[in-house]
C-alpha positions as CSV (number, residue, x, y, z in Angstrom):
1,X,-2.5,4.5,-17.7
2,X,-4.2,2.3,-15.2
3,X,-6.0,3.7,-12.2
4,X,-4.5,2.9,-8.8
5,X,-7.1,2.6,-6.0
6,X,-6.0,4.3,-2.8
7,X,-7.7,5.3,0.5
8,X,-7.4,8.9,1.6
9,X,-4.9,7.8,4.2
10,X,-2.8,5.9,1.6
11,X,-2.8,8.9,-0.8
12,X,-1.6,11.2,2.1
13,X,1.2,8.7,2.9
14,X,2.4,8.7,-0.7
15,X,2.3,12.5,-0.8
16,X,4.3,12.7,2.4
17,X,6.9,10.2,1.1
18,X,7.1,12.2,-2.2
19,X,7.6,15.4,-0.2
20,X,10.3,13.8,1.9
21,X,12.1,12.4,-1.1
22,X,12.1,15.7,-2.9
23,X,12.9,18.0,0.0
24,X,15.3,15.8,2.2
25,X,16.6,12.8,0.4
26,X,17.3,14.3,-3.0
27,X,19.3,17.3,-1.7
28,X,21.2,15.0,0.7
29,X,22.3,12.7,-2.1
30,X,23.3,15.6,-4.3
31,X,25.6,16.8,-1.5
32,X,27.0,13.3,-1.1
33,X,27.8,13.2,-4.8
34,X,29.5,16.7,-4.7
35,X,31.6,15.6,-1.7
36,X,32.6,12.4,-3.4
37,X,33.5,14.3,-6.6
38,X,35.7,16.7,-4.5
39,X,37.8,13.7,-3.5
40,X,39.3,13.4,-7.0
41,X,39.5,10.2,-9.1
42,X,35.9,8.9,-9.7
43,X,37.0,5.6,-11.3
44,X,37.8,4.0,-7.9
45,X,35.6,6.1,-5.6
46,X,33.2,3.9,-3.8
47,X,31.4,6.8,-2.1
48,X,30.7,8.3,-5.5
49,X,29.3,5.0,-6.8
50,X,27.1,4.5,-3.8
51,X,25.8,8.0,-3.9
52,X,25.0,7.7,-7.7
53,X,23.2,4.4,-7.0
54,X,21.2,5.9,-4.2
55,X,20.3,8.9,-6.4
56,X,19.0,6.5,-9.1
57,X,16.9,4.7,-6.5
58,X,15.5,8.0,-5.2
59,X,14.7,9.4,-8.7
60,X,13.1,6.1,-9.6
61,X,10.9,6.1,-6.5
62,X,9.9,9.8,-7.1
63,X,8.8,8.9,-10.6
64,X,6.9,5.8,-9.4
65,X,5.0,7.8,-6.7
66,X,4.2,10.6,-9.1
67,X,2.9,8.1,-11.6
68,X,0.7,6.4,-8.9
69,X,-0.6,9.7,-7.7
70,X,-1.4,10.9,-11.2
71,X,-3.4,7.7,-11.8
72,X,-4.8,7.4,-8.3
73,X,-8.5,6.9,-7.7
74,X,-8.8,8.1,-4.1
75,X,-11.8,6.4,-2.4
76,X,-13.3,7.5,0.8
77,X,-15.4,4.5,2.1
78,X,-17.4,6.8,4.3
79,X,-18.7,8.7,1.3
80,X,-19.7,5.6,-0.7
81,X,-23.2,4.1,-0.5
82,X,-22.5,0.4,-0.2
83,X,-25.6,-0.9,1.6
84,X,-23.6,-3.0,4.0
85,X,-21.5,-4.7,1.2
86,X,-17.8,-5.2,1.4
87,X,-16.1,-2.6,-0.8
88,X,-12.6,-1.1,-1.2
89,X,-11.7,0.7,2.0
90,X,-14.2,-1.2,4.1
91,X,-13.1,-2.6,7.5
92,X,-14.4,-6.1,7.8
93,X,-14.6,-8.2,11.0
94,X,-14.4,-11.9,10.2
95,X,-14.7,-15.2,12.0
96,X,-12.8,-18.2,10.7
97,X,-15.5,-20.9,10.7
98,X,-13.1,-23.8,11.5
99,X,-11.3,-22.2,14.5
100,X,-13.6,-19.4,15.6
101,X,-10.7,-17.0,15.4
102,X,-11.9,-13.4,14.9
103,X,-9.8,-11.0,12.7
104,X,-10.4,-7.5,11.5
105,X,-9.0,-6.3,8.1
106,X,-9.3,-3.1,6.1
107,X,-9.2,-3.5,2.3
108,X,-6.7,-1.1,0.9
109,X,-4.5,-0.4,-2.1
110,X,-1.4,-2.5,-2.9
111,X,1.0,0.2,-1.6
112,X,-0.9,0.5,1.7
113,X,-1.1,-3.2,2.6
114,X,0.4,-4.1,6.0
115,X,-1.0,-7.4,7.4
116,X,0.6,-6.6,10.8
117,X,-1.7,-3.6,11.1
118,X,-4.8,-5.3,9.6
119,X,-4.5,-3.7,6.2
120,X,-4.9,-6.2,3.3
121,X,-4.4,-5.5,-0.4
122,X,-7.3,-5.4,-2.7
123,X,-5.3,-7.8,-4.8
124,X,-5.1,-10.4,-2.1
125,X,-7.1,-13.6,-2.3
126,X,-9.1,-12.9,0.9
127,X,-10.0,-9.4,-0.3
128,X,-11.1,-10.7,-3.7
129,X,-13.3,-13.3,-1.9
130,X,-14.9,-10.6,0.4
131,X,-15.7,-7.9,-2.2
132,X,-19.4,-7.7,-2.8
133,X,-20.4,-9.9,0.2
134,X,-22.5,-8.6,3.1
135,X,-22.7,-9.2,6.8
136,X,-23.6,-12.9,7.5
137,X,-22.2,-14.2,4.2
138,X,-19.4,-16.8,4.2
139,X,-16.4,-16.3,1.9
140,X,-14.2,-19.2,0.9
141,X,-10.5,-18.4,0.4
142,X,-7.9,-20.7,-1.1
143,X,-4.9,-20.2,1.1
144,X,-1.5,-21.9,0.8
145,X,-2.4,-24.1,3.7
146,X,-5.7,-25.1,2.1
147,X,-9.3,-23.7,1.8
148,X,-10.5,-21.5,4.6
149,X,-14.0,-20.1,5.2
150,X,-14.7,-16.8,6.9
151,X,-18.1,-15.5,8.1
152,X,-18.5,-11.8,7.8
153,X,-19.5,-10.5,11.3
154,X,-19.4,-6.8,10.6
155,X,-18.7,-4.3,7.8
156,X,-17.7,-0.8,8.7
157,X,-16.9,2.2,6.5
158,X,-14.4,4.3,8.5
C-alpha cells in the first residue's frame, strides 16, 4: 500500500466526508432501495436502478476514503524543521518573473487540491519545481503555455 500525503486539514476533511457517507448517505440510499422494492416489479423500476447505482457509488467512495486514511501520512508543516525550504504543506508566495504577478499557494495532497483557494497538488508541475527550494530561489515550470519562472518571495509553515 502506498502512503498518501495529507495535511491535518485534508485528513479531517476526509474523515468528515467518511462520517457523512456512513451516517447520512448510506442510510438514505438504503431507504430509497426499500421504497423502490415496495413498488413491485424491479425489472422496469428506474428508481430502484438509480438507487442501486447510487449505493454502488457511495460504497466505492467509502472504500476509497478508508483506504486513503489507512495509508495516510498526515503531515503538520508547523511541526517539521525545514529551515526555510519549500516542503509538503508549506504556503509559498511567488512572483512570476515575466509579469510581476504575485500568487500564494499551499502545497497539499491530491485530494485537497483546489486552485481557486490557492491549494495545489504535490503532484502538480509547479509544486514539483518548488519542493526543496528556498526564499529567493527561482523555480522554472513547464506550463502548457510555455516555460514560466517564479521567484520564491516567502515560505510559511501554517
